[in-house]
C-alpha positions, 0 to 999 in steps of 0.5 A: 099059428101066430106070433105070441108076445110072451114073458116066461120069467116074472115075479109077484108080491106073493113071493116074500123074498123080494118085497115086490109091490104088486100082486099076480092080478096087477101083473096080469092086468099090466101085461094085458095092457102091453099086449102079452098073450103068454106069461109064467109066474116064476117066484123064487124057490116055490110054485105059487099059483092059483087056478083063479089067476089062470082064469083071470088071465084067460079072461084077458087073453093071456095063457098063464103058466105056473112056474118057479125060479127053483134053487138047485145046488144054489143055482137058479133054474126056471121051471115052466108049466111046473108040477107039484114035484118042482118044489122038491127039486134040490139037486141036478139029479132031482131035476133030471128025474123030474124032467122024465116025469113032467111036461115042463120047460127047463130054462137057464135064467141069466146064465152067465151073469156075475153072482153065485146064483147063476149057472155059469159052469153048471150050464156046461156040465148039465146042458142036456137038462135045459130046453132053452136059455134066457136073454135077460132084460137087465143089461146096458150097452156097456154091460151085457152078460147075455152075449155069452148066452147067445154064443152058448145057445148057438153052439149047442143049438138051443133056443133063446127066450127074452125074459124080463125077470120082472120085480117091478111092473116097469121092467115088463115089456123091455125084453120079451119073446115072440113065440110062433104057436097056436094060442094054447099051452101045448102048442106054446111049449112045443114051439119053444122046444122047436126054437120057434122063438124070436127075441124083442129087446132094448138095453137099459140106460146105465143110470136106470140100471144102477137105480133099479139095482139099488131099489131091488137091493133095498127092498130085499134088505127091508124084507130081511130086516122085517123077518129078523125083527119078527123072528120069522124063520130064515129064508132057507127054512121058509115055507110059503103061506098065502093070505089068499086061500084061493092061491096054492103055495104048491100047485096041483100037477099042471094040466095043459090049457086048450 
């Protein structure tokens, strides 16, 4: 076994909600240059994944997981090694049924951050549905909602994973996980469940965090304006349709990579 540098919370330009300026392959290339061995693509609401991307990552020494940042009762939940059924999860009852049928990790992203999309009290209510909590990269010395996640994880004996929540390539590598596992998907998933994880992290500078927040908000507003002017359906009705025919907007049931 070895300590594998991992990030299980990333986004790419294949998700139309955020105006992200890079592709899945560009993310993989950047991650490889930073020494990552494990990545998950977790675009919003839907599993957007291609076996071509998996092969591309493997050629660069990276195990790539299909995933999604699902929206469950208006709260964000990370599903790693996601199967076809993940796109249909709408309630925590759905999530409970999904967990019984699939070999996926369920992670609470930025669980105690401000905002209606964060789990907060729902994490207490549905704690048994989660395999791990995230230590998110967006924090400073003076603003760090991750502290509550650390306390919750310790109280309930749950692992903590470092996640970049990358919407810009510059976000990758600031906060990440080190997972003690063999370099195959099954070993990595089990190691997370067993808590064989360490976090590497450093806070953002205050001005850097404010600038990034403004950039991300502006990108989202631009996407919303374009959709409005082009009379595309609202976000709640959006279904992914990628120009690259090799990309599956809804993945096949995820098989373990050996």
